[in-house]
C-alpha positions, 0 to 999 in steps of 0.5 A, a space after each residue: 500500500 505504501 508503494 502505491 502512495 509513493 508512486 502516486 506522489 512521484 507521478 504528481 511531482 513529475 507532473 508539477 515540474 512541467 508546470 513550473 517552467 518559465 512562461 516568458 516564451 508564451 508571453 512573447 508569442 501572445 505579444 507578437 500576435 497582438 502586434 500584428 495588424 488586424 485583418 479587414 472584415 467585410 461588412 454584412 450584406 444588406 438584409 432585405 425586409 421580409 414581405 409577408 404573403 397573404 393567401 387571399 383565396 378563402 372563397 375557393 376550394 381547399 386544396 387539402 380537401 378531396 373534391 366531391 365527385 359530381 354524381 350522375 342523376 340516378 333516375 335518368 342515368 344509363 344502366 346495364 339491364 340486369 334483368 336481361 338473361 346473359 348470352 353465352 359469349 358474355 362470360 368471356 372478356 372481349 379481348 379473348 374473343 376473335 372474329 373469324 369470318 361472316 356468313 350470310 343466310 337468307 339475307 341476314 349477315 351473321 358474324 362468326 366469333 371464336 370463343 375462349 373455349 375454341 368453338 365458333 359461334 354465330 352472332 347477329 346485330 343485337 346479340 351481346 359480347 364480352 363482360 361489359 354488356 357489349 351489344 352488337 350494332 353492325 357486322 361487316 366483312 372486316 369487323 363486328 362493331 358494338 357498344 359497351 356499357 362501362 362505369 364512368 368512375 362517378 357512380 354512373 355508366 357511359 356507352 363506349 364503342 368497341 370493335 372486334 376486328 377480323 382475325 388474320 
């Protein structure tokens, strides 16, 4: 225990001997720094006065509130006929059906449509195709024209023309 005290005292004495050296050199360096000419400090930039922005559109719609969609008049709106019995080709999406030709019997022009099942079906104007209530309006040698009833995104429906071209 006494050796620890002796070693601690010796270390403290060694540290204090470094503090007892002459301070003249430090004082001389401080005097040299103070004697140097001072550097030029650039003046501050002119500060522009703050102009407050006034938001004067309180009578307009808030951009943070979702806009209410203009809902269609339900009484007069176009709707698919849900009471109508579905035809066989309405179970397939329109893009999976192919027009493979036409056929004319007794003055009536039929369209030949191949379904997803691979079978060829005869269709007439007034028949329905595809899953969007697509009613056939005309049949030509190059295409079958139809009108689909699709949702408009606002709670109503719109008519959209579509065509089934002759497959090559």
